[in-house]
N, C-alpha and C positions, 0 to 999 in steps of 0.2 A: 381496548385496549386488550384485556383479557382474551377475548374471542380471538385476537389475530395471533397471542401468545400461543393459545390451543391450537389453531391452526399452524404455527410454526412447529411447532412441536411434533404434530401430527406428519407433517411434512419429510421432521427428521425421522421419524422413527419408519416411514412405507421405505425413507433412503437409506436405511440400515438394511432392510428387506433385500430390495434391489442390490445392493452393494454384495450380500450375500450371492446374487442369481449369477453376477456377470460373468465370471468364470466357468458358468456351466453351458456357455453359448456356443463357442468353440474348444477343439480340440486342444486338452489341456492336461496334465501340465506337460512342460519339457524341461528340455536339460539347461543347467543356467546359464552357461555360456551363449546358449540358443535363445535362452532370453534376455539377454542385454541387446543381440544382434535384432531381436524383433522388437526391442522398445525403442532405439538409437537409428532402425532402419527406414527408410521409404515403405507404406503399407503395413499389412498386417493392424488392420487397426482393432480388429474387434479382441486379438490376442494379447496385445499388448496392453486393452482396456481389462483383459481376463488377468493379466500379470498383476497389475498396479491394482484392484480389487482382492487378489492374494496376499499380496504383501499387507496391504490396506489392513486385511485382519486381523496378519498375523501381529502388527505393529501395534495397533487398538486393541487387540483382546486381550485376554486375562493372559496367556503364554507369552511372554517376549526372551527367552532363552537365559543364557548364566554361562561364567566363563568355562573355559576348559577345564576338566577334571586334572588329577593327578597321572594317570596314565595319559593321556595327552599329550600331560607335556612333558612328562619322561621322554618321549616318543618325542617329539619335538628337537629334544636335546641329541639322542641320538641319530635325529635326520641332520640334525648341525654339523654334527663330526662326518658321517658318510657323507655330504655333497660337501664338506673343505674338502677331504682326501681328492674326491671326483672331479671337482671344476676346475678349469683351466680359463686363463684369459688371454684371448691371442689381439694383442693390440694389433692397429693399422694406424699409418704415418701420411695421410692422405690430405689434401686442400679441403675437405667438405665437413671437417669438425668435427669426425668420427673420432672417436675413444677406444674403439674396437669390439671385439663380444664374447660372449662366454660359451665355452664347450663343459655340456654334462652330458655322458651319454645317458644316464638313468630320465632325464629332465627328456633327451632328444626322444626318446624311446617312447613314451607317452605320449607326446603327437597332442597334448594339449593346451589350447590356446593360453591358458596363465602362465603353462610353465615357457613356450615360445616367447612371453613378452619378459620373463626375467630373464631371457639368452637373448635375446635381438641386439645389434649394436645399440648403444644410444649416442647421443649427439655430449656435445663439452658443455652446452645450457641445458640439456635436459638429462643428465647423468643424472641428478639425486633422487629422482621421478618415477614411477611406473607410467611408461610411454602410452599414448594415446588414450586413456582414462579407462576404456571398456576392460580392460583385467580388473581394475582396482571395483569396478559395480559387480564383478562376479561374484563374490561374498556376502553381497545386498541380497541377492536372487535365492540364496540357500536361507535367507528367514523367513520363505514359502515355504509351510511345511508340504504341498505339494509337491514342487521343485526338489523339495531335500529329498523326498518320498523316492523319488527317481534316479539320483545323480548317483554316479559310480562313483570305483576305488578313487580313482584320481580329483574327482571331483570334492570327494572328501578332502583327501590325504591334503590338497591345494587351497582350497578354498573354505574348510571348516578345520581347519588348523587350529593353534591357540592363537596364533594372528588373526585369523580368519574371524573365529567366533568373539573374539575381539572387535575387531571391524564392524561386526554384525552389532552388537551390542552399544556400539558408538551409535551406529545410524540409527536404533531403535528409539537410542535415549534423546539424541539429536531431535529426530521426530516428532517425538512426543512431548519435548518441550516446547518447541516451535506451534506444536497445533494448542498445547494449553495456553500460553504467552498469549495467541491472537482470540483463542474462544471467551478467556477473563476479558479481556479488552473487548469483545464487541457483546458480551452477554452482558455488560455496564453501559452499555450503548455509546462505547465508542467506535468512530471508525479505526483500522489496523493500517501503518507501511512496517511493511517487511521487505528485508534483502536477502539474500543469499550472494557471499564472492565467491564462487566458483562454481561451475558447473557440476560437478559432484555434489556437492550440499545442496546444487539446486534442486535433485530428485528427492530429497527430505522434503525440501519449502515446496513441491509440486504434491506431493503426497499429501501433507500436512494439509495444501490447499483443495485440494481433490476432497478430502475430508470433509473438511469444512462446507465446501458447497455441496456435498450431500447430504449434511446431515441440515439443510435448508438456510444456513447463513447466506446473507445479502450480499451477491459477489461486488455492487457498486461500493462494500462498507472495506474491500479489501483492496489492497494496491501492493501488488506485489513485482520485485525487479531483481532477477538472477542475471548475474555479471561472470566473465574470464575473461584472462587475456587471450586464451588459447581459441581462433575465429572457428576453428573444428569441433570443440566442446561447445561452444554457442549454437553451432550449426545440429547438432547432437541434440541437446536440448528443446530447439526450437521444433525441430521434428516431434517430440513426444509430446509438444503442447499442443501440435495439430493434430493429435490421432485420441486427446481423449476431452469425451463428452462437457467434464469441467471446464476444459482450458480453449476449447478450439472457437469459441468465437469468441473470446475477449483477450487472447493471447497477441501481442503485438510484438515490435522491434524497438520502437520509443517507449518510454516509461509514460502512463497516461492512468489517473483517476479511474480506479475502480477496475482495472486490468492487472494482467501478469504479463510481464515481457522479459525480454531476453537481450541483452549485449555484451560485445567487447569491451573490456575495461581492464585500462595497467593501475593498479592500483596504488603505484610506486610512483604513478606521474602527479604534476601536482594538483591540488585539490580543486576540481571546478565541476560548474553546473551542467554540464553534458549531459543529456540522460535522464537528468531527474527533474523535478517539476520544481521549479524555482531553488530555492535554498532550503525549501524542506526535508526533514530529516527521518529517519526509520523508528518506530518501536520496536523491534524487533532484527537484529542482525544475525546471521549466520556466518561462523568461520572455521570450520570445524577440516580439520587433516591439511591445514596450510601451513599454522607454524611452526608442523614436526621440520620444515627445511629452511629456516630463518636462524640465525645464530645472534647470540645476546640472550641472556637472563637464563642461563642452562646452567645441566646441573651434570652435565656428560655429552659429549659427542662422536660419532662416529670416529673422527679423525682423532680425539683424545684416546677414545678404547683404543684403537690400532695402532695407534705411534705414526699418524701418516703425516704429512705438510698439511696446516692447516691454511686452507685458501684466502688470499683477503674477497672480502665479500661486501658490494657495495650494499645491496639492500639487508637492510637489519630489522630483525622483528621488531623493535620500536618504533621504525617508522613504521610498521604496519599495524603497530598499535595506535598510531597517530591517526591514523588515516579512520579506523575501525571508530575512532572515540568520535573525530570530525563530522563521521556518519550517523551517529547514533545519536538521538534525541535526550533530553533530559529527563531521567528517570525511565531510559529505557534500558534495552535487554539484550546482551552480547551471550550469545552460545558457542560456545571452545571448548577443544579439548587439551589435558596433557599427554605427553609422549614420555611416558617411565622407559629408563634403559631396562629388555627383559632379555632371555634366553634367546626365545624364537625369532626379535627380531634383528638376532645376528645371522639369520640364512636371506634377509633379503641385500644385507650389507656383503655377503657371499659375492654379489651379481653386482656389485656398482654401486650401490643406491647409500646415501649417506645423509644421515639425520642430528638433527639436534633434539635431545632430548629433554624434558621438563618434568619436577616434583610440581605437587600443588603450588609449594610455596614460591616458587619463580616463577611461576604463569601469574601469580596473584602480583609478584613486585612489580613485571614487566605490562600488568594492563594499568599499574596502580600510575604510571607514568601518562596514562592518557585519562585519570578520570571515572577509571571503573574502579566502583567500590566494592559492595555487598557480594558476595558468589555464596552460590547454592549448588551443593553438589545435587546432580538428576542422576547417577549412573557413574559404576568404577566396575573393571575390568581387572586384568593382569597388567594390563599395557595402557592403557586409556583411562583417563577420568571424562567425563562431560560434566560441563560447570558455566552455571548462568551466573555472568555477572552484570549488575546493576550500574549504568551511567551514575555518577552522583550528579547532584541539581546545583544547580548554578550559585555558587555564595553569596546571600544579601550585602549590597553595599553601606 
């Protein structure tokens, strides 16, 4: 048994060396939005592996970033004022469900994909969201020192801002918490079942899984499920899984023991066992960046702040909390985030984004309705806290 442990340790040490070499195999680095395209499109396998390796080194290395400093926060306030003065909203009245589009000469002049995502027309169903998913992955790429080094001024202004740096910190802490929870269980001789309830959160799960495999942990003891309501986001995640050495042989569309799978799922539909193995629950569930758009247990909302009409919404935060509770095993861990009111988020609100803000107390009260008790703060920025909640054990009868 000691010999097997020593061999496993040696494999993990060799894997760490290999992890550092993978990004030298191809022409790298590239610009952040080009990196997003490379990850989620077909082909560019070696480049995708290099990007993942670079992100992994930054995520699990000594340096993991810090919130924006005073100068950046002051510049964010100035940017908000300038954009408020220069942005106009052109409404449309058609049958396609469109709500119009935004014009801003400064952002239009940049030609940057992230700026275009802010300005592009929204539909009534997705008005609050950064559509397409890809632009929101842009700030994640800035975690890579190689990509950050060659990013231009607009990359930094748009994706390395106060909000952007907090998004990066949120992603780092989420990934580290996922990895640590899984590794702890594996080291204690148990198998692990993990679930990410959005494809954006899935990138964090993929990086944690990739790290564990690279360190020599047995993939047969890890079952990972990534779901999203949007089939296009699911397709993107599947393309990424098909390109990584750690996942291409074990990736499936339906959940299997010892595999990593991606599929569509509506979390607000009635609970079912579709796509799961019987009634098995998950030891680690990640739901980061989702509750920000659901009402209930809030300290503030965009509508209240801007004195806008409060729409009637069927989907409530408490409904999602109940579903998260339903899928999490007793004593399992749920990784979520707060979303605190901050001046930098007002920039997104200028372009029609609508948010539901929560402090830690609001989030804890919300999750208590689904029997999540003990909370552990794993990271904090200006806007986000990343918190791990533990599902309460059943009361003895």
